[in-house]
PDB file of N, CA, C and O in Angstrom:
ATOM      1  N   ASN A   1      -6.469 -20.140  21.124  1.00  0.00           N
ATOM      2  CA  ASN A   1      -6.926 -19.973  22.483  1.00  0.00           C
ATOM      3  C   ASN A   1      -7.752 -18.694  22.624  1.00  0.00           C
ATOM      4  O   ASN A   1      -8.813 -18.710  23.249  1.00  0.00           O
ATOM      5  N   LEU A   2      -7.282 -17.598  22.054  1.00  0.00           N
ATOM      6  CA  LEU A   2      -8.046 -16.359  22.124  1.00  0.00           C
ATOM      7  C   LEU A   2      -9.343 -16.459  21.325  1.00  0.00           C
ATOM      8  O   LEU A   2     -10.359 -15.892  21.728  1.00  0.00           O
ATOM      9  N   ARG A   3      -9.322 -17.165  20.213  1.00  0.00           N
ATOM     10  CA  ARG A   3     -10.549 -17.338  19.428  1.00  0.00           C
ATOM     11  C   ARG A   3     -11.572 -18.187  20.180  1.00  0.00           C
ATOM     12  O   ARG A   3     -12.776 -17.950  20.078  1.00  0.00           O
ATOM     13  N   TYR A   4     -11.096 -19.167  20.929  1.00  0.00           N
ATOM     14  CA  TYR A   4     -11.998 -20.003  21.718  1.00  0.00           C
ATOM     15  C   TYR A   4     -12.750 -19.153  22.738  1.00  0.00           C
ATOM     16  O   TYR A   4     -13.974 -19.239  22.839  1.00  0.00           O
ATOM     17  N   TYR A   5     -12.023 -18.338  23.489  1.00  0.00           N
ATOM     18  CA  TYR A   5     -12.668 -17.507  24.501  1.00  0.00           C
ATOM     19  C   TYR A   5     -13.471 -16.369  23.880  1.00  0.00           C
ATOM     20  O   TYR A   5     -14.449 -15.913  24.473  1.00  0.00           O
ATOM     21  N   ALA A   6     -13.081 -15.911  22.715  1.00  0.00           N
ATOM     22  CA  ALA A   6     -13.881 -14.905  22.019  1.00  0.00           C
ATOM     23  C   ALA A   6     -15.236 -15.483  21.619  1.00  0.00           C
ATOM     24  O   ALA A   6     -16.231 -14.759  21.582  1.00  0.00           O
ATOM     25  N   GLY A   7     -15.282 -16.767  21.321  1.00  0.00           N
ATOM     26  CA  GLY A   7     -16.549 -17.419  21.012  1.00  0.00           C
ATOM     27  C   GLY A   7     -17.469 -17.525  22.212  1.00  0.00           C
ATOM     28  O   GLY A   7     -18.689 -17.565  22.049  1.00  0.00           O
ATOM     29  N   TRP A   8     -16.913 -17.574  23.414  1.00  0.00           N
ATOM     30  CA  TRP A   8     -17.724 -17.650  24.631  1.00  0.00           C
ATOM     31  C   TRP A   8     -18.210 -16.283  25.093  1.00  0.00           C
ATOM     32  O   TRP A   8     -19.081 -16.212  25.960  1.00  0.00           O
ATOM     33  N   ALA A   9     -17.684 -15.213  24.552  1.00  0.00           N
ATOM     34  CA  ALA A   9     -18.018 -13.870  25.037  1.00  0.00           C
ATOM     35  C   ALA A   9     -19.500 -13.545  24.863  1.00  0.00           C
ATOM     36  O   ALA A   9     -20.071 -12.854  25.707  1.00  0.00           O
ATOM     37  N   ASP A  10     -20.128 -14.014  23.812  1.00  0.00           N
ATOM     38  CA  ASP A  10     -21.550 -13.714  23.613  1.00  0.00           C
ATOM     39  C   ASP A  10     -22.473 -14.746  24.254  1.00  0.00           C
ATOM     40  O   ASP A  10     -23.693 -14.601  24.188  1.00  0.00           O
ATOM     41  N   LYS A  11     -21.917 -15.781  24.869  1.00  0.00           N
ATOM     42  CA  LYS A  11     -22.731 -16.812  25.510  1.00  0.00           C
ATOM     43  C   LYS A  11     -22.844 -16.619  27.020  1.00  0.00           C
ATOM     44  O   LYS A  11     -23.497 -17.413  27.698  1.00  0.00           O
ATOM     45  N   ILE A  12     -22.218 -15.579  27.548  1.00  0.00           N
ATOM     46  CA  ILE A  12     -22.283 -15.301  28.978  1.00  0.00           C
ATOM     47  C   ILE A  12     -23.477 -14.383  29.213  1.00  0.00           C
ATOM     48  O   ILE A  12     -23.422 -13.193  28.905  1.00  0.00           O
ATOM     49  N   HIS A  13     -24.536 -14.930  29.749  1.00  0.00           N
ATOM     50  CA  HIS A  13     -25.743 -14.141  29.992  1.00  0.00           C
ATOM     51  C   HIS A  13     -26.470 -14.729  31.197  1.00  0.00           C
ATOM     52  O   HIS A  13     -26.216 -15.866  31.596  1.00  0.00           O
ATOM     53  N   GLY A  14     -27.353 -13.963  31.754  1.00  0.00           N
ATOM     54  CA  GLY A  14     -28.146 -14.423  32.884  1.00  0.00           C
ATOM     55  C   GLY A  14     -29.318 -15.265  32.424  1.00  0.00           C
ATOM     56  O   GLY A  14     -29.602 -15.357  31.229  1.00  0.00           O
ATOM     57  N   MET A  15     -29.999 -15.883  33.386  1.00  0.00           N
ATOM     58  CA  MET A  15     -31.171 -16.679  33.056  1.00  0.00           C
ATOM     59  C   MET A  15     -32.190 -16.563  34.188  1.00  0.00           C
ATOM     60  O   MET A  15     -31.851 -16.209  35.317  1.00  0.00           O
ATOM     61  N   THR A  16     -33.414 -16.861  33.865  1.00  0.00           N
ATOM     62  CA  THR A  16     -34.485 -16.848  34.852  1.00  0.00           C
ATOM     63  C   THR A  16     -34.678 -18.262  35.376  1.00  0.00           C
ATOM     64  O   THR A  16     -34.741 -19.218  34.603  1.00  0.00           O
ATOM     65  N   ILE A  17     -34.772 -18.388  36.697  1.00  0.00           N
ATOM     66  CA  ILE A  17     -34.915 -19.689  37.345  1.00  0.00           C
ATOM     67  C   ILE A  17     -36.339 -19.793  37.885  1.00  0.00           C
ATOM     68  O   ILE A  17     -36.807 -18.872  38.556  1.00  0.00           O
ATOM     69  N   PRO A  18     -37.042 -20.903  37.605  1.00  0.00           N
ATOM     70  CA  PRO A  18     -38.394 -21.040  38.148  1.00  0.00           C
ATOM     71  C   PRO A  18     -38.355 -21.170  39.677  1.00  0.00           C
ATOM     72  O   PRO A  18     -37.495 -21.856  40.229  1.00  0.00           O
ATOM     73  N   ALA A  19     -39.293 -20.506  40.344  1.00  0.00           N
ATOM     74  CA  ALA A  19     -39.360 -20.539  41.803  1.00  0.00           C
ATOM     75  C   ALA A  19     -40.810 -20.708  42.239  1.00  0.00           C
ATOM     76  O   ALA A  19     -41.733 -20.368  41.500  1.00  0.00           O
ATOM     77  N   ASP A  20     -41.002 -21.236  43.445  1.00  0.00           N
ATOM     78  CA  ASP A  20     -42.344 -21.411  44.001  1.00  0.00           C
ATOM     79  C   ASP A  20     -42.870 -20.078  44.514  1.00  0.00           C
ATOM     80  O   ASP A  20     -42.121 -19.288  45.089  1.00  0.00           O
ATOM     81  N   GLY A  21     -44.126 -19.837  44.310  1.00  0.00           N
ATOM     82  CA  GLY A  21     -44.743 -18.625  44.828  1.00  0.00           C
ATOM     83  C   GLY A  21     -44.598 -17.452  43.881  1.00  0.00           C
ATOM     84  O   GLY A  21     -44.186 -17.617  42.733  1.00  0.00           O
ATOM     85  N   PRO A  22     -44.935 -16.276  44.361  1.00  0.00           N
ATOM     86  CA  PRO A  22     -44.897 -15.073  43.512  1.00  0.00           C
ATOM     87  C   PRO A  22     -43.511 -14.429  43.471  1.00  0.00           C
ATOM     88  O   PRO A  22     -43.372 -13.234  43.732  1.00  0.00           O
ATOM     89  N   TYR A  23     -42.509 -15.203  43.152  1.00  0.00           N
ATOM     90  CA  TYR A  23     -41.137 -14.695  43.148  1.00  0.00           C
ATOM     91  C   TYR A  23     -40.576 -14.723  41.732  1.00  0.00           C
ATOM     92  O   TYR A  23     -40.975 -15.538  40.900  1.00  0.00           O
ATOM     93  N   HIS A  24     -39.673 -13.841  41.489  1.00  0.00           N
ATOM     94  CA  HIS A  24     -38.958 -13.784  40.213  1.00  0.00           C
ATOM     95  C   HIS A  24     -37.474 -13.936  40.534  1.00  0.00           C
ATOM     96  O   HIS A  24     -36.882 -13.044  41.141  1.00  0.00           O
ATOM     97  N   VAL A  25     -36.872 -15.043  40.140  1.00  0.00           N
ATOM     98  CA  VAL A  25     -35.468 -15.329  40.432  1.00  0.00           C
ATOM     99  C   VAL A  25     -34.679 -15.234  39.132  1.00  0.00           C
ATOM    100  O   VAL A  25     -35.016 -15.878  38.138  1.00  0.00           O
ATOM    101  N   GLN A  26     -33.642 -14.434  39.154  1.00  0.00           N
ATOM    102  CA  GLN A  26     -32.855 -14.214  37.945  1.00  0.00           C
ATOM    103  C   GLN A  26     -31.375 -14.183  38.309  1.00  0.00           C
ATOM    104  O   GLN A  26     -30.990 -13.608  39.326  1.00  0.00           O
ATOM    105  N   THR A  27     -30.548 -14.806  37.472  1.00  0.00           N
ATOM    106  CA  THR A  27     -29.097 -14.743  37.650  1.00  0.00           C
ATOM    107  C   THR A  27     -28.538 -13.681  36.715  1.00  0.00           C
ATOM    108  O   THR A  27     -29.104 -13.403  35.658  1.00  0.00           O
ATOM    109  N   LEU A  28     -27.438 -13.105  37.114  1.00  0.00           N
ATOM    110  CA  LEU A  28     -26.806 -12.065  36.308  1.00  0.00           C
ATOM    111  C   LEU A  28     -25.302 -12.287  36.332  1.00  0.00           C
ATOM    112  O   LEU A  28     -24.690 -12.300  37.399  1.00  0.00           O
ATOM    113  N   HIS A  29     -24.712 -12.461  35.168  1.00  0.00           N
ATOM    114  CA  HIS A  29     -23.265 -12.616  35.044  1.00  0.00           C
ATOM    115  C   HIS A  29     -22.688 -11.276  34.623  1.00  0.00           C
ATOM    116  O   HIS A  29     -23.058 -10.730  33.583  1.00  0.00           O
ATOM    117  N   GLU A  30     -21.786 -10.754  35.428  1.00  0.00           N
ATOM    118  CA  GLU A  30     -21.170  -9.471  35.109  1.00  0.00           C
ATOM    119  C   GLU A  30     -19.690  -9.515  35.487  1.00  0.00           C
ATOM    120  O   GLU A  30     -19.291 -10.332  36.318  1.00  0.00           O
ATOM    121  N   PRO A  31     -18.879  -8.654  34.895  1.00  0.00           N
ATOM    122  CA  PRO A  31     -17.445  -8.634  35.198  1.00  0.00           C
ATOM    123  C   PRO A  31     -17.197  -8.326  36.676  1.00  0.00           C
ATOM    124  O   PRO A  31     -17.948  -7.583  37.307  1.00  0.00           O
ATOM    125  N   ILE A  32     -16.128  -8.913  37.209  1.00  0.00           N
ATOM    126  CA  ILE A  32     -15.815  -8.688  38.622  1.00  0.00           C
ATOM    127  C   ILE A  32     -14.844  -7.540  38.820  1.00  0.00           C
ATOM    128  O   ILE A  32     -14.647  -7.094  39.950  1.00  0.00           O
ATOM    129  N   GLY A  33     -14.234  -7.053  37.756  1.00  0.00           N
ATOM    130  CA  GLY A  33     -13.341  -5.909  37.905  1.00  0.00           C
ATOM    131  C   GLY A  33     -12.023  -6.111  37.192  1.00  0.00           C
ATOM    132  O   GLY A  33     -11.985  -6.360  35.987  1.00  0.00           O
ATOM    133  N   VAL A  34     -10.946  -6.003  37.944  1.00  0.00           N
ATOM    134  CA  VAL A  34      -9.603  -6.054  37.383  1.00  0.00           C
ATOM    135  C   VAL A  34      -8.982  -7.413  37.690  1.00  0.00           C
ATOM    136  O   VAL A  34      -9.047  -7.889  38.824  1.00  0.00           O
ATOM    137  N   ALA A  35      -8.383  -8.034  36.680  1.00  0.00           N
ATOM    138  CA  ALA A  35      -7.679  -9.302  36.848  1.00  0.00           C
ATOM    139  C   ALA A  35      -6.182  -9.033  36.752  1.00  0.00           C
ATOM    140  O   ALA A  35      -5.702  -8.559  35.723  1.00  0.00           O
ATOM    141  N   GLY A  36      -5.453  -9.329  37.801  1.00  0.00           N
ATOM    142  CA  GLY A  36      -3.998  -9.181  37.792  1.00  0.00           C
ATOM    143  C   GLY A  36      -3.350 -10.440  37.255  1.00  0.00           C
ATOM    144  O   GLY A  36      -3.647 -11.536  37.731  1.00  0.00           O
ATOM    145  N   GLN A  37      -2.480 -10.310  36.285  1.00  0.00           N
ATOM    146  CA  GLN A  37      -1.833 -11.452  35.642  1.00  0.00           C
ATOM    147  C   GLN A  37      -0.319 -11.315  35.770  1.00  0.00           C
ATOM    148  O   GLN A  37       0.247 -10.276  35.429  1.00  0.00           O
ATOM    149  N   ILE A  38       0.330 -12.357  36.259  1.00  0.00           N
ATOM    150  CA  ILE A  38       1.792 -12.387  36.357  1.00  0.00           C
ATOM    151  C   ILE A  38       2.282 -13.469  35.403  1.00  0.00           C
ATOM    152  O   ILE A  38       1.929 -14.639  35.543  1.00  0.00           O
ATOM    153  N   ILE A  39       3.090 -13.072  34.442  1.00  0.00           N
ATOM    154  CA  ILE A  39       3.569 -13.982  33.400  1.00  0.00           C
ATOM    155  C   ILE A  39       5.021 -14.349  33.685  1.00  0.00           C
ATOM    156  O   ILE A  39       5.855 -13.452  33.819  1.00  0.00           O
ATOM    157  N   PRO A  40       5.355 -15.644  33.784  1.00  0.00           N
ATOM    158  CA  PRO A  40       6.747 -16.038  34.013  1.00  0.00           C
ATOM    159  C   PRO A  40       7.589 -15.904  32.741  1.00  0.00           C
ATOM    160  O   PRO A  40       7.078 -15.553  31.678  1.00  0.00           O
ATOM    161  N   TRP A  41       8.860 -16.185  32.866  1.00  0.00           N
ATOM    162  CA  TRP A  41       9.799 -15.968  31.757  1.00  0.00           C
ATOM    163  C   TRP A  41       9.699 -17.039  30.682  1.00  0.00           C
ATOM    164  O   TRP A  41      10.030 -16.767  29.528  1.00  0.00           O
ATOM    165  N   ASN A  42       9.254 -18.250  31.021  1.00  0.00           N
ATOM    166  CA  ASN A  42       9.191 -19.311  30.014  1.00  0.00           C
ATOM    167  C   ASN A  42       7.826 -19.285  29.328  1.00  0.00           C
ATOM    168  O   ASN A  42       6.797 -19.209  29.999  1.00  0.00           O
ATOM    169  N   PHE A  43       7.810 -19.347  28.031  1.00  0.00           N
ATOM    170  CA  PHE A  43       6.608 -19.302  27.195  1.00  0.00           C
ATOM    171  C   PHE A  43       5.763 -18.055  27.478  1.00  0.00           C
ATOM    172  O   PHE A  43       4.583 -18.191  27.801  1.00  0.00           O
ATOM    173  N   PRO A  44       6.317 -16.862  27.370  1.00  0.00           N
ATOM    174  CA  PRO A  44       5.556 -15.669  27.767  1.00  0.00           C
ATOM    175  C   PRO A  44       4.339 -15.393  26.885  1.00  0.00           C
ATOM    176  O   PRO A  44       3.297 -14.993  27.403  1.00  0.00           O
ATOM    177  N   LEU A  45       4.436 -15.592  25.587  1.00  0.00           N
ATOM    178  CA  LEU A  45       3.292 -15.299  24.715  1.00  0.00           C
ATOM    179  C   LEU A  45       2.175 -16.320  24.884  1.00  0.00           C
ATOM    180  O   LEU A  45       0.996 -15.964  24.866  1.00  0.00           O
ATOM    181  N   LEU A  46       2.539 -17.580  25.048  1.00  0.00           N
ATOM    182  CA  LEU A  46       1.528 -18.620  25.235  1.00  0.00           C
ATOM    183  C   LEU A  46       0.793 -18.426  26.555  1.00  0.00           C
ATOM    184  O   LEU A  46      -0.436 -18.480  26.598  1.00  0.00           O
ATOM    185  N   MET A  47       1.537 -18.203  27.621  1.00  0.00           N
ATOM    186  CA  MET A  47       0.898 -18.017  28.927  1.00  0.00           C
ATOM    187  C   MET A  47       0.113 -16.713  28.989  1.00  0.00           C
ATOM    188  O   MET A  47      -0.884 -16.618  29.705  1.00  0.00           O
ATOM    189  N   LEU A  48       0.552 -15.723  28.251  1.00  0.00           N
ATOM    190  CA  LEU A  48      -0.199 -14.470  28.189  1.00  0.00           C
ATOM    191  C   LEU A  48      -1.567 -14.703  27.553  1.00  0.00           C
ATOM    192  O   LEU A  48      -2.572 -14.175  28.030  1.00  0.00           O
ATOM    193  N   SER A  49      -1.608 -15.488  26.485  1.00  0.00           N
ATOM    194  CA  SER A  49      -2.897 -15.758  25.842  1.00  0.00           C
ATOM    195  C   SER A  49      -3.781 -16.638  26.716  1.00  0.00           C
ATOM    196  O   SER A  49      -5.003 -16.490  26.691  1.00  0.00           O
ATOM    197  N   TRP A  50      -3.194 -17.550  27.489  1.00  0.00           N
ATOM    198  CA  TRP A  50      -3.982 -18.368  28.415  1.00  0.00           C
ATOM    199  C   TRP A  50      -4.667 -17.510  29.464  1.00  0.00           C
ATOM    200  O   TRP A  50      -5.790 -17.804  29.875  1.00  0.00           O
ATOM    201  N   LYS A  51      -4.003 -16.459  29.894  1.00  0.00           N
ATOM    202  CA  LYS A  51      -4.519 -15.669  31.009  1.00  0.00           C
ATOM    203  C   LYS A  51      -5.428 -14.524  30.578  1.00  0.00           C
ATOM    204  O   LYS A  51      -6.427 -14.248  31.242  1.00  0.00           O
ATOM    205  N   ILE A  52      -5.097 -13.853  29.474  1.00  0.00           N
ATOM    206  CA  ILE A  52      -5.925 -12.696  29.119  1.00  0.00           C
ATOM    207  C   ILE A  52      -7.176 -13.096  28.343  1.00  0.00           C
ATOM    208  O   ILE A  52      -8.147 -12.341  28.322  1.00  0.00           O
ATOM    209  N   GLY A  53      -7.175 -14.263  27.707  1.00  0.00           N
ATOM    210  CA  GLY A  53      -8.347 -14.696  26.942  1.00  0.00           C
ATOM    211  C   GLY A  53      -9.619 -14.782  27.769  1.00  0.00           C
ATOM    212  O   GLY A  53     -10.606 -14.126  27.433  1.00  0.00           O
ATOM    213  N   PRO A  54      -9.631 -15.573  28.847  1.00  0.00           N
ATOM    214  CA  PRO A  54     -10.858 -15.669  29.648  1.00  0.00           C
ATOM    215  C   PRO A  54     -11.225 -14.363  30.338  1.00  0.00           C
ATOM    216  O   PRO A  54     -12.405 -14.030  30.449  1.00  0.00           O
ATOM    217  N   ALA A  55     -10.228 -13.625  30.799  1.00  0.00           N
ATOM    218  CA  ALA A  55     -10.514 -12.377  31.516  1.00  0.00           C
ATOM    219  C   ALA A  55     -11.155 -11.344  30.592  1.00  0.00           C
ATOM    220  O   ALA A  55     -12.126 -10.693  30.978  1.00  0.00           O
ATOM    221  N   LEU A  56     -10.633 -11.189  29.393  1.00  0.00           N
ATOM    222  CA  LEU A  56     -11.199 -10.217  28.458  1.00  0.00           C
ATOM    223  C   LEU A  56     -12.557 -10.670  27.921  1.00  0.00           C
ATOM    224  O   LEU A  56     -13.434  -9.841  27.681  1.00  0.00           O
ATOM    225  N   ALA A  57     -12.737 -11.976  27.733  1.00  0.00           N
ATOM    226  CA  ALA A  57     -14.025 -12.476  27.246  1.00  0.00           C
ATOM    227  C   ALA A  57     -15.138 -12.236  28.257  1.00  0.00           C
ATOM    228  O   ALA A  57     -16.294 -12.053  27.877  1.00  0.00           O
ATOM    229  N   CYS A  58     -14.796 -12.235  29.537  1.00  0.00           N
ATOM    230  CA  CYS A  58     -15.797 -11.976  30.582  1.00  0.00           C
ATOM    231  C   CYS A  58     -16.008 -10.496  30.822  1.00  0.00           C
ATOM    232  O   CYS A  58     -16.891 -10.121  31.594  1.00  0.00           O
ATOM    233  N   GLY A  59     -15.226  -9.648  30.185  1.00  0.00           N
ATOM    234  CA  GLY A  59     -15.408  -8.212  30.322  1.00  0.00           C
ATOM    235  C   GLY A  59     -14.559  -7.561  31.387  1.00  0.00           C
ATOM    236  O   GLY A  59     -14.792  -6.405  31.741  1.00  0.00           O
ATOM    237  N   ASN A  60     -13.584  -8.274  31.904  1.00  0.00           N
ATOM    238  CA  ASN A  60     -12.716  -7.721  32.939  1.00  0.00           C
ATOM    239  C   ASN A  60     -11.571  -6.924  32.327  1.00  0.00           C
ATOM    240  O   ASN A  60     -11.221  -7.104  31.161  1.00  0.00           O
ATOM    241  N   THR A  61     -11.003  -6.050  33.129  1.00  0.00           N
ATOM    242  CA  THR A  61      -9.792  -5.332  32.764  1.00  0.00           C
ATOM    243  C   THR A  61      -8.607  -6.176  33.203  1.00  0.00           C
ATOM    244  O   THR A  61      -8.675  -6.844  34.234  1.00  0.00           O
ATOM    245  N   VAL A  62      -7.525  -6.158  32.439  1.00  0.00           N
ATOM    246  CA  VAL A  62      -6.350  -6.961  32.762  1.00  0.00           C
ATOM    247  C   VAL A  62      -5.165  -6.051  33.030  1.00  0.00           C
ATOM    248  O   VAL A  62      -4.857  -5.161  32.237  1.00  0.00           O
ATOM    249  N   VAL A  63      -4.500  -6.285  34.162  1.00  0.00           N
ATOM    250  CA  VAL A  63      -3.221  -5.645  34.470  1.00  0.00           C
ATOM    251  C   VAL A  63      -2.182  -6.750  34.387  1.00  0.00           C
ATOM    252  O   VAL A  63      -2.276  -7.758  35.086  1.00  0.00           O
ATOM    253  N   LEU A  64      -1.193  -6.554  33.529  1.00  0.00           N
ATOM    254  CA  LEU A  64      -0.239  -7.606  33.204  1.00  0.00           C
ATOM    255  C   LEU A  64       1.151  -7.232  33.669  1.00  0.00           C
ATOM    256  O   LEU A  64       1.613  -6.114  33.442  1.00  0.00           O
ATOM    257  N   LYS A  65       1.828  -8.189  34.333  1.00  0.00           N
ATOM    258  CA  LYS A  65       3.217  -7.993  34.732  1.00  0.00           C
ATOM    259  C   LYS A  65       4.029  -9.129  34.134  1.00  0.00           C
ATOM    260  O   LYS A  65       3.824 -10.296  34.465  1.00  0.00           O
ATOM    261  N   THR A  66       4.944  -8.779  33.257  1.00  0.00           N
ATOM    262  CA  THR A  66       5.787  -9.798  32.637  1.00  0.00           C
ATOM    263  C   THR A  66       7.064  -9.974  33.441  1.00  0.00           C
ATOM    264  O   THR A  66       7.370  -9.181  34.332  1.00  0.00           O
ATOM    265  N   ALA A  67       7.796 -11.014  33.116  1.00  0.00           N
ATOM    266  CA  ALA A  67       9.077 -11.260  33.772  1.00  0.00           C
ATOM    267  C   ALA A  67      10.105 -10.231  33.310  1.00  0.00           C
ATOM    268  O   ALA A  67       9.969  -9.641  32.238  1.00  0.00           O
ATOM    269  N   GLU A  68      11.114 -10.028  34.115  1.00  0.00           N
ATOM    270  CA  GLU A  68      12.164  -9.066  33.761  1.00  0.00           C
ATOM    271  C   GLU A  68      12.944  -9.499  32.532  1.00  0.00           C
ATOM    272  O   GLU A  68      13.512  -8.664  31.828  1.00  0.00           O
ATOM    273  N   GLN A  69      12.975 -10.796  32.273  1.00  0.00           N
ATOM    274  CA  GLN A  69      13.727 -11.308  31.124  1.00  0.00           C
ATOM    275  C   GLN A  69      12.971 -11.133  29.804  1.00  0.00           C
ATOM    276  O   GLN A  69      13.587 -11.169  28.739  1.00  0.00           O
ATOM    277  N   THR A  70      11.662 -10.948  29.856  1.00  0.00           N
ATOM    278  CA  THR A  70      10.863 -10.870  28.622  1.00  0.00           C
ATOM    279  C   THR A  70       9.917  -9.670  28.635  1.00  0.00           C
ATOM    280  O   THR A  70       8.705  -9.858  28.532  1.00  0.00           O
ATOM    281  N   PRO A  71      10.422  -8.457  28.758  1.00  0.00           N
ATOM    282  CA  PRO A  71       9.515  -7.308  28.835  1.00  0.00           C
ATOM    283  C   PRO A  71       8.861  -6.940  27.504  1.00  0.00           C
ATOM    284  O   PRO A  71       7.784  -6.345  27.492  1.00  0.00           O
ATOM    285  N   LEU A  72       9.490  -7.280  26.400  1.00  0.00           N
ATOM    286  CA  LEU A  72       8.958  -6.867  25.104  1.00  0.00           C
ATOM    287  C   LEU A  72       7.816  -7.755  24.611  1.00  0.00           C
ATOM    288  O   LEU A  72       7.126  -7.394  23.657  1.00  0.00           O
ATOM    289  N   SER A  73       7.608  -8.906  25.244  1.00  0.00           N
ATOM    290  CA  SER A  73       6.524  -9.785  24.801  1.00  0.00           C
ATOM    291  C   SER A  73       5.159  -9.130  25.009  1.00  0.00           C
ATOM    292  O   SER A  73       4.307  -9.202  24.124  1.00  0.00           O
ATOM    293  N   ALA A  74       4.939  -8.502  26.143  1.00  0.00           N
ATOM    294  CA  ALA A  74       3.658  -7.823  26.388  1.00  0.00           C
ATOM    295  C   ALA A  74       3.516  -6.596  25.489  1.00  0.00           C
ATOM    296  O   ALA A  74       2.415  -6.280  25.037  1.00  0.00           O
ATOM    297  N   PHE A  75       4.604  -5.921  25.234  1.00  0.00           N
ATOM    298  CA  PHE A  75       4.563  -4.766  24.336  1.00  0.00           C
ATOM    299  C   PHE A  75       4.165  -5.197  22.929  1.00  0.00           C
ATOM    300  O   PHE A  75       3.394  -4.508  22.260  1.00  0.00           O
ATOM    301  N   TYR A  76       4.687  -6.333  22.481  1.00  0.00           N
ATOM    302  CA  TYR A  76       4.363  -6.855  21.160  1.00  0.00           C
ATOM    303  C   TYR A  76       2.881  -7.225  21.068  1.00  0.00           C
ATOM    304  O   TYR A  76       2.224  -6.914  20.074  1.00  0.00           O
ATOM    305  N   VAL A  77       2.359  -7.883  22.093  1.00  0.00           N
ATOM    306  CA  VAL A  77       0.943  -8.260  22.093  1.00  0.00           C
ATOM    307  C   VAL A  77       0.056  -7.016  22.129  1.00  0.00           C
ATOM    308  O   VAL A  77      -0.964  -6.969  21.441  1.00  0.00           O
ATOM    309  N   ALA A  78       0.424  -6.019  22.913  1.00  0.00           N
ATOM    310  CA  ALA A  78      -0.346  -4.773  22.956  1.00  0.00           C
ATOM    311  C   ALA A  78      -0.341  -4.091  21.591  1.00  0.00           C
ATOM    312  O   ALA A  78      -1.349  -3.517  21.178  1.00  0.00           O
ATOM    313  N   HIS A  79       0.776  -4.152  20.901  1.00  0.00           N
ATOM    314  CA  HIS A  79       0.864  -3.579  19.553  1.00  0.00           C
ATOM    315  C   HIS A  79      -0.050  -4.340  18.586  1.00  0.00           C
ATOM    316  O   HIS A  79      -0.686  -3.731  17.726  1.00  0.00           O
ATOM    317  N   LEU A  80      -0.117  -5.663  18.725  1.00  0.00           N
ATOM    318  CA  LEU A  80      -0.997  -6.459  17.867  1.00  0.00           C
ATOM    319  C   LEU A  80      -2.471  -6.179  18.146  1.00  0.00           C
ATOM    320  O   LEU A  80      -3.285  -6.172  17.223  1.00  0.00           O
ATOM    321  N   LEU A  81      -2.816  -5.950  19.400  1.00  0.00           N
ATOM    322  CA  LEU A  81      -4.212  -5.724  19.765  1.00  0.00           C
ATOM    323  C   LEU A  81      -4.719  -4.355  19.334  1.00  0.00           C
ATOM    324  O   LEU A  81      -5.927  -4.156  19.204  1.00  0.00           O
ATOM    325  N   GLN A  82      -3.822  -3.422  19.115  1.00  0.00           N
ATOM    326  CA  GLN A  82      -4.260  -2.097  18.671  1.00  0.00           C
ATOM    327  C   GLN A  82      -4.633  -2.202  17.230  1.00  0.00           C
ATOM    328  O   GLN A  82      -5.036  -1.210  16.623  1.00  0.00           O
TER     329      GLN A  82
END
């Protein structure tokens, strides 16, 4: 799942749209900011990868809150990402 979204990271770009008259129309894709993610207690690692993959591929920052029953799952993933 993370590899899939990592493959899309370099394909997010703007494009020029043809317009009538002396106009230049261009789209721009840019990060929207911070994505808040709440992970439930069941399947914490799988759901974590579902949520942080698209957000990180688009260039957003992720703030993650895990369930009280599984606090070490996010710590483990953070350790792997370092």
